[in-house]
C-alpha positions as CSV (number, residue, x, y, z in Angstrom):
1,M,91.6,23.2,8.2
2,L,89.9,19.8,8.5
3,V,86.4,19.9,7.1
4,M,84.1,17.0,8.2
5,T,81.1,16.1,6.1
6,A,78.1,14.4,7.7
7,T,75.9,12.1,5.7
8,K,72.2,12.3,6.1
9,R,70.5,9.0,7.0
10,N,67.1,8.3,5.4
11,N,64.7,7.2,8.2
12,G,61.9,6.0,6.0
13,F,60.5,2.4,5.8
14,T,62.3,-0.2,3.9
15,V,60.3,-2.3,1.4
16,I,60.5,-5.3,3.8
17,E,59.2,-3.3,6.8
18,L,56.3,-1.9,4.7
19,M,55.4,-5.4,3.5
20,L,55.5,-6.7,7.0
21,T,53.2,-3.9,8.2
22,I,50.7,-4.6,5.5
23,A,50.7,-8.3,6.3
24,V,50.1,-7.6,10.0
25,L,47.3,-5.2,9.1
26,A,45.7,-7.7,6.8
27,V,45.6,-10.3,9.6
28,V,44.1,-7.8,12.1
29,V,41.4,-6.8,9.6
30,T,40.6,-10.4,8.8
31,F,39.8,-11.1,12.4
32,A,38.3,-7.7,13.3
33,I,35.7,-7.4,10.5
34,P,33.6,-10.5,11.4
35,S,33.6,-9.5,15.1
36,F,32.5,-6.0,14.2
37,Q,29.7,-7.3,12.0
38,T,28.5,-9.7,14.8
39,M,28.4,-6.7,17.2
40,I,26.4,-4.7,14.7
41,M,23.9,-7.5,14.2
42,N,23.6,-8.2,18.0
43,N,23.0,-4.5,18.7
44,R,20.4,-4.2,15.9
45,I,18.3,-7.2,17.0
46,S,18.5,-6.2,20.7
47,S,17.3,-2.7,19.7
48,Q,14.5,-4.1,17.7
49,A,13.4,-6.3,20.6
50,N,13.4,-3.3,22.9
51,E,11.3,-1.3,20.3
52,I,8.7,-4.2,20.3
53,T,8.6,-4.1,24.1
54,S,7.9,-0.3,23.9
55,L,5.2,-1.0,21.2
56,V,3.3,-3.4,23.5
57,S,3.6,-1.1,26.5
58,F,2.2,1.8,24.4
59,A,-0.8,-0.3,23.1
60,R,-1.6,-1.5,26.6
61,S,-1.4,2.0,28.1
62,E,-3.6,3.4,25.3
63,A,-6.2,0.6,25.8
64,S,-6.3,1.3,29.6
65,K,-7.4,4.8,28.9
66,R,-10.4,3.6,26.9
67,P,-12.5,1.1,28.8
68,D,-15.1,0.7,26.1
69,A,-12.7,0.2,23.2
70,R,-9.8,-1.9,22.1
71,V,-6.4,-1.1,20.7
72,T,-5.2,-3.3,17.9
73,L,-1.7,-4.1,16.8
74,C,-1.3,-5.5,13.3
75,P,1.1,-5.7,10.4
76,S,0.6,-3.0,7.9
77,N,2.1,-2.2,4.5
78,D,0.6,1.3,4.1
79,G,0.6,2.7,7.7
80,S,-3.2,3.0,7.7
81,S,-4.7,-0.5,7.6
82,C,-4.1,-4.0,8.7
83,A,-2.4,-6.2,6.1
84,G,-3.3,-9.6,7.5
85,G,-0.8,-12.4,7.3
86,A,2.0,-13.3,9.5
87,A,4.8,-10.9,8.4
88,W,5.2,-7.8,10.5
89,E,8.7,-6.8,9.3
90,S,7.3,-4.6,6.5
91,G,5.7,-2.3,9.1
92,W,2.8,-2.3,11.6
93,I,0.3,0.0,13.2
94,A,-1.3,0.5,16.6
95,M,-4.8,1.7,16.2
96,L,-7.8,2.6,18.3
97,D,-10.3,-0.1,17.3
98,V,-13.6,0.8,19.0
99,D,-15.5,-2.3,17.8
100,G,-12.4,-4.6,17.7
101,D,-12.9,-5.6,14.0
102,Q,-9.3,-4.9,13.0
103,T,-10.6,-2.4,10.4
104,L,-10.1,1.4,10.5
105,D,-13.6,2.7,10.6
106,A,-13.4,6.5,10.8
107,G,-17.1,6.7,11.5
108,D,-16.8,4.7,14.7
109,G,-14.0,6.9,16.0
110,D,-11.2,4.5,15.0
111,R,-7.8,6.1,14.3
112,V,-4.1,5.2,13.9
113,L,-2.2,5.8,17.1
114,R,1.3,4.9,16.0
115,V,3.0,3.6,12.8
116,G,6.1,1.3,12.8
117,E,8.7,1.4,10.1
118,P,10.0,-1.8,8.3
119,L,12.8,-3.5,10.2
120,A,16.3,-2.8,9.2
121,G,18.9,-5.4,8.2
122,G,16.4,-7.7,6.5
123,N,15.2,-9.0,9.9
124,T,11.9,-10.7,10.4
125,F,9.2,-9.9,12.9
126,R,6.5,-12.5,13.7
127,I,4.0,-13.3,16.5
128,A,2.9,-16.6,18.1
129,G,0.0,-17.3,20.4
130,F,-2.6,-14.6,21.0
131,G,-5.4,-17.0,20.2
132,G,-3.9,-17.9,16.9
133,N,-4.6,-14.5,15.4
134,A,-2.3,-12.5,13.2
135,F,-3.0,-9.4,15.3
136,I,-2.9,-8.4,19.0
137,Q,-5.7,-6.6,20.8
138,F,-5.8,-5.0,24.2
139,D,-9.0,-4.2,26.0
140,G,-9.7,-1.6,28.7
141,S,-8.2,-3.8,31.4
142,G,-4.8,-3.7,29.5
143,Q,-5.0,-7.4,28.9
144,P,-4.4,-9.1,25.5
145,V,-7.7,-10.6,24.3
146,S,-8.9,-12.6,21.4
147,P,-12.3,-12.3,19.7
148,G,-14.5,-15.1,20.9
149,A,-12.1,-16.3,23.6
150,L,-12.9,-16.4,27.2
151,G,-10.5,-14.3,29.2
152,A,-7.1,-13.0,28.2
153,V,-4.6,-14.8,26.0
154,D,-0.8,-14.7,26.0
155,G,1.7,-14.8,23.2
156,S,5.2,-13.9,21.9
157,L,6.7,-11.5,19.5
158,V,9.8,-12.7,17.8
159,V,12.6,-11.0,15.9
160,C,15.1,-13.0,13.8
161,D,18.0,-12.0,11.6
162,S,20.0,-14.0,9.0
163,R,21.6,-16.2,11.6
164,D,20.4,-19.3,13.3
165,D,17.4,-19.5,15.8
166,E,19.8,-19.2,18.7
167,F,20.4,-15.6,17.9
168,A,16.6,-14.7,17.8
169,R,15.1,-12.4,20.4
170,G,11.6,-12.6,21.7
171,V,9.2,-10.6,23.8
172,V,6.6,-12.5,25.9
173,V,3.3,-10.9,26.6
174,M,1.6,-12.5,29.6
175,V,-2.2,-12.7,30.2
176,S,-1.8,-9.7,32.5
177,G,-0.5,-7.6,29.5
178,Q,2.9,-7.2,31.1
179,T,6.0,-8.1,29.1
180,R,9.3,-9.7,29.6
181,L,12.2,-10.7,27.3
182,A,12.1,-14.3,26.2
183,R,14.5,-16.6,28.1
184,D,16.1,-19.9,27.4
185,E,14.1,-21.8,30.0
186,N,15.0,-25.3,28.9
187,N,18.7,-24.8,28.3
188,S,18.5,-25.5,24.6
189,G,20.6,-22.6,23.6
190,T,17.5,-20.8,22.1
191,V,15.0,-18.6,23.8
192,N,11.5,-20.0,24.4
193,L,8.1,-18.8,23.4
194,H,5.4,-18.0,26.0
195,G,4.7,-21.0,28.3
196,G,8.4,-22.0,28.2
197,G,7.8,-25.2,26.3
198,N,8.8,-24.4,22.8
199,D,11.9,-22.9,21.3
200,V,11.6,-19.8,19.1
201,T,11.9,-20.8,15.4
202,C,12.8,-18.3,12.7
203,P,11.2,-18.2,9.2
């Protein structure tokens, strides 16, 4: 009787195949990680610009409900008072500011309406315009106003990350109080501030 013996074949990877797979994976990861990081940064800064648009709309709406008072937006480090200065990225508040003095006077009926958290990713948040003030105020008409100025004023709110100015995002507040996202109106590759003449610049 003839007995046939079958040999088992090992179907695992050879060392060469394994090294080739690792090399291909390394190339893919090298190209994929920077692209993924860029996507994260783009999504973060766009989300923050949308949050700022919501902030302005909220302040304008609250001011419109109170014809004899103002609503003030300002940077804040403690969530209960205006910090002054230009940096908003550490936090901000929207407050009912009856006399418009940018100070929370409980006896006058002032109160904090909303508190903003520090920006993620080390991004910066600055404003330009608005009569040169470090704060933004809306009156009962829903327009941005400046103490001592005649009529409404316009301005821009700008978010930047660690990249160049061309990646910055801006929200333009018109004299009507309405907002729009900043656009590259002069084809410079960078979005423009209110008025369309100047490019956004990052700190």
